[in-house]
N, C-alpha and C positions, 0 to 999 in steps of 0.2 A: 544500562537503556531505562531504567526506572527513574534514573538522576535528570537524564535529558527530559523524558515526559512531565516529571517534576516540575521542571521550569517554566514550562506552558502552562501546566496545570495553577501556580500561583500566579500566570498572567491570565488568567480566565479562560483559558480553551478546556474543551468538553474531552474528556479522554473514551477514545472509542477501541475498543479494545473484545466488545463482546464477541463470541463467535459469530451469533448471526448475521452480525454488520463485518466482521474480519475473520471471516473464515481461510483456515490455510489450505484446504481443497478448493479450486475454484475453476470456472467456468472461462470458455476461452472467449464468452463476451466480457466478462468484466475484467480480465486481465490484459485482453488486448483489443477488441472491435470497442468496445466504448469510452477506451482511450487514444482511437483514430490509428491501432498502430498497424501500419500495410501488411498485406498479406505475407510478401517479400521480405520483412523486417529479421534480422538475424537473432531477435529474441525468440521467434516463433517455429525456428529450427529446432530438431530433436535433440542436437548435440548441446543447446543452450536451458532448455526447459524439460521438467520430469512430466512426461505426458502420461496418465493412469489410463489402464485397459478398462472397457466396459462401455455399456449401449450408450450412455452421453460421454462425449468426450470431456474429460476433466484434467488437472494439473495441478501441481504442486503451485502455489502463487510464486512469482517471481520477483513481485514488488510488493509494497503496502497502497499503492495508488488504488486498486479496487475496492478499498475500503472507500477512499472519498467519494465514488461513485456510486456505492451503494447507500451513503450517508445522504448525498444529494436528491436520491430518488425518493429520500423519505422526509427529508426537512428542506425547508427555504431560508434563504438568508435574512436578516445576518445571522452567521454563527461563526465559531471559532472552534476547531478539532485538532486535535493530536493523536497520530495513530501508530503507535507502534507495533512491531512484531515481528515474528520469524519467517524470514524468504527463503525460495532454493533455487539454488542454478546451479547446472551441470558445469562445474570448475574441477578441475584437476587439484587434488588436493596437496597443498604445499606450505608453506612460513606464512605467505600471503593470502591464500585462497581455500574456500570451505564450499561443501555443497549447500550449507546451512548458514547463515547468518542474520543479525538483526537489522531492521531498519525503522527509522522513525521519521514520518512524513508530518508536517502541518499544513492545516488550508485555514484561512481567515475569510470569508466574505462579508463586506460591511459598507456604507458608505463612508468617504473620508478616511480609509485606513492607508496607513503607511509605514515603512519601514521602523518610524519612530515609535510605533505603538508596540513595538517589541523590547523597548526600553524597561527594565523591572523598577 
């Protein structure tokens, strides 16, 4: 995961892995609502997501997209970020599945940006 993030750091992306912007325990708002995930989407089911008990509903994040939402709330374009992190899903553990895995997401917003900008 570090090698993947390093590629984007060399291209000028900012690493976002601070616990304040990239928490592993997340709210439904950041994990689903802010990403326009419908209420009936399978990822919101108890069999797909680790929901935590408590006064305020929390869950173990199912993807790192919530990091992008948090970043956009605090920053205006232009920017380019790379968001690596652990994510959790209720999967039956076997040779190709795990309840914990790593994900890397990137997001870049600026004028005149295209896929050619990813060439190092």
